[in-house]
Phi, psi and omega in degrees: 000137183301146183300325183293339177271320183290319187301313178301323179294317180298317178297317180298314181299317181296313180296314184294318181293319178293322178298323179301320178297316180293324177300318179299314181299313181294324179294315179296318179298318180295318179295318178297316179297317182293343181243026180237183177289353178264011185299321180294321177296321178297313179297318179298321181295310185287340178256012178297131182282128182233129180253130177241129183109193183216132175060230182288348180259026182248159175232134178241126179212162174289160184300319180294328176290321177296323178292311185289324183262332184261291182298325180292341174295328176291319175301315180291331174298315178295321176300316178300319178294320180295320177298315181295319179298317180296323179289328184274313187224001186256213186286353181248016185269002174212153182300319183298313182284328186276339188305310185294307180295326179292312180299317179295320180295318179298314176300321181286349174263318186290311184298312178299320179297321179293319179298312180299315181298318179299316183290325186251014183300133177082007179246168179289347182278359184300337182297345181273012185299335181279347185298311183279007181283339193267149174243132179270107185294327182297311180293317182298315180288332176297318179297317179295322182294326178293324181292328182088168187289336182290319181265340177228080184299163183304322180300326179289319178295320179295317178300313183293324178295312180298318178299315181294327179291317175297320178300316178299319179299318177298317179296321178297317178296320179297315178299314184293321187270318191255343181246040175242120187273310184224133183256131170260105186292333177293314178294323179294323176295318177299319178297320180296321179293319178295319178297321177298320178296321178295320179294324176294318177300322177296312182297325180279000180057039176292129188251008179277114180301324183301326179297313181291322180293316180299310179294327179295322178295318178295320177299318179298316179297319179295319178295321180301320181278342186282336184105337174282140186304134188298335181295339177299331177299323178298316179298312181298319178296317179299327183285343182258359176288127181299131181277313187259151176272190182299326182261013180084357181287153182249324191284001177235014185269169174300321179302311181298315182296316180298312183299314183283339174284318185282327186308309180293326179295318178290313185294320187250000179235294187293310182294317175298322178295320176299315179298316181297320183282337188246342184273348183285094179240144180282128182257108176265095187296336178296326181254016183294322179297317179295321180297315184288344178259005177286152180304323180297312182295315179299316181299318182287311183294314178294321180295313182286311185284311182271312184299319181296311183292322178293314182293312182292305184291320180298313180294318180296314181295322178298317180294323178292316180296325179276004180059031176272345181204168179231155176297147174299159182301132177062025179242134176252176185295326179296317178295321178297321178293319177300318178294326178296323177293319177299335177299343178281000174281103187264329188005268193304302184290324179296315178295322179299315179293324179299321179294335177274328186281325187241124172268334179288127185295326180293315178296321180295317178296318178299316180298316182296315179298319181294320178297315180297314180297315180295322180292317178297317179297315179296319180295315183294313182289318179296318178297316180297317179300315181287325181289337179281351180295125181276138180300324183272000183293139182295134180286137177260110184261161178292151177301143177286000000 
């Protein structure tokens, strides 16, 4: 594979895996603060009202809302760029290469959603069905990076990355379609016009980053007022950034510069801040048993831990048996199953969807605790499964 295609993936893998470690630290720190004598200070900090702008052109929101609606739009912008890169020059740019991760991702979204829906059918908690659909790529790649290339070969990391990107796209569609309460068609029309202007800028090969950033901020404001979650503006903006330069090169383009500039800021700034602001839940150990047996908790934990591995591995194995896809290079079925278990690490996107699905603070706290527990369980079991892989074990390849 050409170096210009591999290098962005290697950089991405390095940032995402390191970010996963930092996410763990920030999450633990937030949980400790929320359950200490500093809990009131922590709550005051994340709910502190912050005004940006001046007079009638200002917006006032709590700090956690600015993180979830504002800074996370930058994260989604990077996700949009990653989706576009994979579609243009990566693992999703041909049917043959894309078949396995797309099929596995679909299985890994549908089965968990069905499990949650079955457990919570007919209750007010049904709105949380989208929570166990998501895979957190940062945590999953962090686990793979600790294992090393012998037990987690590059082909497995590429498969899991492509799967998580398709998974992110699915989660974005779910957020846009199902977690939108009221639509302002005037604001939506304004957003559509701005998006059209961005697409024209793409077609005209305009290379000024400032043009895209300026129009992107207006697009974000229009989305914020439209009722559709504002972070969707980030995805749309990422999808219209030109990938290739005049000579077809990627590594010297505006896209390349933007992606590599944003990656460390997102990996080591925005995502850890999101984890710190959202992972801090009060743990009442006296009622922990009751919490873990609630339909919300059962649906999320079963969906992420069981649903993900069944959906991902089941769909992948079916496609391989039907000769619709092949295993990645130097990857066997046991390793694929281990990666499928790691797909149950939902954390960032799952918590993000939970904040949209539940307005009730008790349900939201239950969802967050369940997501953390399911993610830890998936990480521990998936890591153990992959670490038990013997170097001398015969590789199981896809049928010819």
